[in-house]
KERO-437899 format. One line per field, with one value per residue: residue number from 1; residue in three letters; chain; x, y, z of N, C-alpha, C in turn. Coordinates in steps of 0.001 Angstrom, whole numbers. Layout:
N
pos <- (NUM, ...) $
code <- (Ala, ...) $
unit <- (A, ...) $
n_c1 <- (X, ...) $
n_c2 <- (Y, ...) $
n_c3 <- (Z, ...) $
ca_c1 <- (X, ...) $
ca_c2 <- (Y, ...) $
ca_c3 <- (Z, ...) $
c_c1 <- (X, ...) $
c_c2 <- (Y, ...) $
c_c3 <- (Z, ...) $
END
This chain:
112
pos <- (1, 2, 3, 4, 5, 6, 7, 8, 9, 10, 11, 12, 13, 14, 15, 16, 17, 18, 19, 20, 21, 22, 23, 24, 25, 26, 27, 28, 29, 30, 31, 32, 33, 34, 35, 36, 37, 38, 39, 40, 41, 42, 43, 44, 45, 46, 47, 48, 49, 50, 51, 52, 53, 54, 55, 56, 57, 58, 59, 60, 61, 62, 63, 64, 65, 66, 67, 68, 69, 70, 71, 72, 73, 74, 75, 76, 77, 78, 79, 80, 81, 82, 83, 84, 85, 86, 87, 88, 89, 90, 91, 92, 93, 94, 95, 96, 97, 98, 99, 100, 101, 102, 103, 104, 105, 106, 107, 108, 109, 110, 111, 112) $
code <- (Unk, Unk, Unk, Unk, Unk, Unk, Unk, Unk, Unk, Unk, Unk, Unk, Unk, Unk, Unk, Unk, Unk, Unk, Unk, Unk, Unk, Unk, Unk, Unk, Unk, Unk, Unk, Unk, Unk, Unk, Unk, Unk, Unk, Unk, Unk, Unk, Unk, Unk, Unk, Unk, Unk, Unk, Unk, Unk, Unk, Unk, Unk, Unk, Unk, Unk, Unk, Unk, Unk, Unk, Unk, Unk, Unk, Unk, Unk, Unk, Unk, Unk, Unk, Unk, Unk, Unk, Unk, Unk, Unk, Unk, Unk, Unk, Unk, Unk, Unk, Unk, Unk, Unk, Unk, Unk, Unk, Unk, Unk, Unk, Unk, Unk, Unk, Unk, Unk, Unk, Unk, Unk, Unk, Unk, Unk, Unk, Unk, Unk, Unk, Unk, Unk, Unk, Unk, Unk, Unk, Unk, Unk, Unk, Unk, Unk, Unk, Unk) $
unit <- (A, A, A, A, A, A, A, A, A, A, A, A, A, A, A, A, A, A, A, A, A, A, A, A, A, A, A, A, A, A, A, A, A, A, A, A, A, A, A, A, A, A, A, A, A, A, A, A, A, A, A, A, A, A, A, A, A, A, A, A, A, A, A, A, A, A, A, A, A, A, A, A, A, A, A, A, A, A, A, A, A, A, A, A, A, A, A, A, A, A, A, A, A, A, A, A, A, A, A, A, A, A, A, A, A, A, A, A, A, A, A, A) $
n_c1 <- (-10870, -9726, -7365, -6116, -3085, -1739, 1230, 3821, 6724, 9579, 11981, 15476, 16503, 14662, 14902, 17307, 16840, 15207, 16938, 18716, 17169, 15295, 11914, 10347, 7732, 6439, 7659, 6827, 4108, 4438, 5363, 2968, 1332, 2497, 4325, 2739, -138, -2958, -6286, -7033, -4840, -4286, -5504, -4348, -1919, -1967, -753, 1710, 1312, 1617, 234, 1226, 831, -1255, -3281, -4513, -7139, -9429, -10489, -9749, -8058, -6870, -5417, -3566, -2117, -1207, 314, 2349, 3452, 2981, 1095, 3490, 2564, 90, 325, 700, 3160, 3678, 5788, 8170, 7619, 6767, 6311, 2992, 1936, 1570, 69, -150, -2366, -5257, -7394, -10572, -12556, -15004, -14356, -13753, -11571, -9011, -7131, -4242, -4083, -2610, -3897, -5838, -8073, -8861, -11572, -11129, -12530, -13292, -10991, -10947) $
n_c2 <- (-14225, -12826, -10233, -8042, -6535, -3725, -2195, 294, -234, 519, -631, -1335, -136, 1719, 3446, 4251, 5775, 7714, 9157, 10073, 12059, 11409, 10090, 11890, 12745, 10386, 10099, 12390, 11614, 9496, 10607, 12001, 10020, 8325, 9662, 11971, 11200, 11180, 10772, 11654, 11546, 8922, 7488, 8776, 7584, 4970, 3359, 2806, 1058, -2248, -5421, -6787, -8627, -10921, -10749, -12776, -11963, -10502, -8014, -4568, -3250, -5387, -6436, -4363, -4856, -7522, -7218, -5933, -7004, -9674, -12853, -14454, -16472, -15735, -14120, -13948, -13573, -11948, -10897, -8274, -7032, -4838, -3928, -3254, -40, 3602, 4980, 2620, 429, -1362, -3858, -4895, -7940, -7177, -6050, -3346, -622, 620, 3255, 3179, 5450, 8181, 8068, 5506, 4334, 5242, 5341, 4473, 5564, 4128, 2457, -113) $
n_c3 <- (7003, 3847, 3019, 580, 124, -1043, -2151, -2703, -3988, -4970, -7379, -7540, -9826, -10440, -8184, -8652, -11000, -10088, -8216, -10148, -11100, -12867, -13445, -11957, -11705, -10945, -8469, -7092, -6960, -5266, -2827, -2193, -1658, 239, 2022, 2626, 2996, 940, -3, -2465, -4063, -4562, -6753, -9176, -8800, -8971, -10730, -9564, -7461, -6326, -5977, -2959, -1070, 871, 3547, 6295, 8192, 10630, 10387, 9360, 11284, 12458, 10231, 9928, 12363, 12193, 9818, 10769, 13261, 13115, 13623, 11296, 9633, 8918, 6789, 3336, 1180, -1832, -3284, -3063, 221, 2614, 6074, 7004, 6259, 6553, 3735, 2209, 538, 1354, 436, 1042, 1942, 676, -1488, -1129, -1188, 924, 2259, 4218, 6640, 8453, 10883, 11417, 8803, 5371, 3075, -309, -3042, -6247, -6677, -7961) $
ca_c1 <- (-11044, -8410, -7308, -5151, -2185, -1035, 2283, 4739, 8128, 10520, 13063, 16798, 16669, 13682, 15506, 18600, 16266, 14755, 18120, 19241, 16426, 14067, 10722, 10076, 6299, 6230, 8208, 5990, 2978, 4814, 5346, 1547, 547, 3202, 4666, 1657, -1256, -4124, -6998, -7231, -3564, -4198, -5932, -3239, -637, -2446, 177, 2818, 1007, 1489, -259, 2432, 543, -2526, -3281, -5728, -7532, -10906, -10751, -8756, -7109, -5980, -4516, -2361, -1343, -562, 1238, 3510, 3938, 2528, 2098, 3918, 1861, -1100, 778, 1232, 3969, 3657, 6797, 8540, 6539, 7267, 5147, 1791, 2455, 776, 173, -509, -3857, -5833, -8717, -11159, -13267, -16093, -13630, -13410, -10240, -8749, -5820, -3685, -3828, -1788, -4697, -6996, -8119, -9913, -12058, -10683, -13546, -12840, -9886, -11034) $
ca_c2 <- (-13460, -12459, -8760, -7920, -5434, -3088, -1276, 855, -893, 874, -1449, -637, 617, 2864, 4285, 5011, 6762, 8859, 9866, 10754, 13148, 10902, 9646, 12902, 12783, 9171, 10341, 13222, 10871, 8602, 11544, 12463, 8728, 7597, 10550, 12720, 10409, 11911, 9852, 12144, 11262, 7476, 7026, 8925, 6786, 3594, 2465, 2631, 123, -3643, -6267, -7210, -9865, -11216, -11153, -13340, -11252, -10340, -6528, -3712, -3002, -6638, -6438, -3585, -5363, -8692, -6828, -5260, -7934, -11039, -14006, -14453, -17453, -15142, -13297, -14549, -12591, -12242, -10172, -7367, -6714, -4258, -3842, -2408, 1339, 4701, 4933, 1439, 154, -2622, -4206, -5893, -8976, -6706, -5302, -1924, -307, 1457, 3904, 3246, 6780, 8487, 7473, 4800, 4073, 6145, 4732, 4997, 5252, 3997, 1745, -1088) $
ca_c3 <- (5749, 3260, 2638, -276, 546, -2174, -1751, -3547, -3733, -6109, -7652, -7348, -11128, -10289, -7193, -9399, -11943, -9124, -7842, -11207, -11575, -13731, -12757, -10925, -11555, -10151, -7188, -6465, -6553, -4103, -1793, -1901, -1085, 1408, 2984, 2965, 2357, 554, -816, -3830, -4755, -4721, -8079, -10095, -8439, -8919, -11437, -8772, -6456, -6796, -4888, -2276, -240, 1293, 5012, 6841, 9302, 10870, 10155, 8988, 12388, 12618, 8961, 10363, 13494, 11581, 8768, 11490, 14282, 12767, 13210, 9912, 8887, 8393, 5642, 2067, 410, -3343, -3792, -2016, 1102, 3947, 7067, 6584, 6683, 5982, 2255, 1598, 213, 1851, -148, 2035, 1261, -74, -2658, -975, -950, 2132, 2418, 5514, 6930, 9659, 11978, 10876, 7310, 4610, 1876, -1629, -4133, -7573, -6800, -8932) $
c_c1 <- (-9786, -8493, -6092, -4465, -1509, -25, 2935, 6069, 9012, 11657, 14323, 16910, 15840, 14297, 16715, 17964, 15856, 15970, 18773, 18345, 15238, 13009, 10196, 8511, 5869, 6629, 7319, 4543, 3200, 4699, 3957, 828, 1235, 3531, 3647, 369, -2486, -4922, -7085, -5996, -3503, -4410, -4886, -2042, -786, -1401, 1459, 2676, 1095, 957, 927, 2114, -796, -2457, -4632, -5937, -9048, -11384, -9606, -7611, -6246, -5108, -3309, -1517, -568, 577, 2493, 4137, 3658, 1326, 2312, 3083, 427, -885, 1245, 1839, 3894, 4832, 7555, 7442, 7058, 6121, 4190, 1923, 1461, 1113, -176, -2014, -4201, -7217, -9340, -12020, -14536, -15628, -13721, -12044, -10059, -7323, -5521, -3242, -2979, -2537, -5801, -6794, -9131, -10189, -11552, -11632, -12889, -11488, -9797, -11799) $
c_c2 <- (-12947, -10881, -8618, -6590, -4903, -2041, -722, 340, -570, -157, -695, 245, 1867, 3897, 5067, 6033, 7980, 9698, 10522, 11871, 12720, 10505, 10715, 12903, 11564, 9425, 11250, 12530, 10013, 9452, 11946, 11211, 8233, 8688, 11568, 12148, 11142, 11018, 10295, 11800, 9781, 7080, 7445, 8117, 5422, 2717, 2114, 1469, -1265, -4486, -7090, -8585, -9876, -11447, -11627, -12634, -11095, -8959, -5807, -3543, -4277, -6877, -5501, -4093, -6603, -8216, -6129, -6242, -9320, -11616, -14003, -15458, -16932, -14299, -14223, -13446, -12940, -11521, -9402, -6918, -6128, -4350, -3025, -1103, 2380, 4788, 3752, 1227, -1263, -2872, -5303, -6972, -8561, -5906, -3838, -1700, 761, 1983, 3754, 4729, 6953, 7969, 6900, 4472, 4948, 5413, 5362, 4677, 5143, 3152, 587, -909) $
c_c3 <- (5190, 2825, 1718, 124, -706, -1625, -2926, -3073, -5033, -6179, -7584, -8583, -10954, -9287, -7893, -10382, -11158, -8758, -8858, -11864, -12562, -12820, -11659, -10724, -10706, -8699, -6380, -6130, -5365, -2926, -1257, -1397, 104, 2444, 3525, 2395, 2118, -385, -2402, -4720, -5171, -6181, -9183, -9872, -8550, -9721, -10702, -7715, -7145, -5562, -4337, -1522, 47, 2822, 5470, 8165, 9544, 10534, 9779, 10080, 12597, 11463, 9544, 11434, 12945, 10550, 9510, 12552, 14037, 13579, 11624, 9042, 8400, 7200, 4490, 1237, -1001, -4075, -2675, -1216, 2379, 4988, 6559, 7084, 6045, 4434, 1501, 1391, 727, 1220, 596, 1204, 470, -1269, -2483, -653, 164, 2173, 3872, 5741, 8125, 10874, 11319, 9487, 6606, 3428, 620, -2667, -5485, -7762, -8027, -10169) $
END
């Protein structure tokens, strides 16, 4: 089964804007989704997420494992892709979105 992985990957230009004091709202959304993951913060931050890849797996736990240790041939990268981490979103074959939480996964209602 294929699972879509959505991640926040700021470009070098966006990082420079953040460091210069711009994009403050986007950076705060980033902190609430990645550093302090909260399902309630995901939808307002939706515009920051991009589909980064597709992982072939049997379940969410396997998506996490493959996204961190491979095998690499189970991952299709669509652009910048970091290891599957807290704050990422995984969309399962039933089109349900899941936040990668500090422990496990939390359902994100209204993602699509």
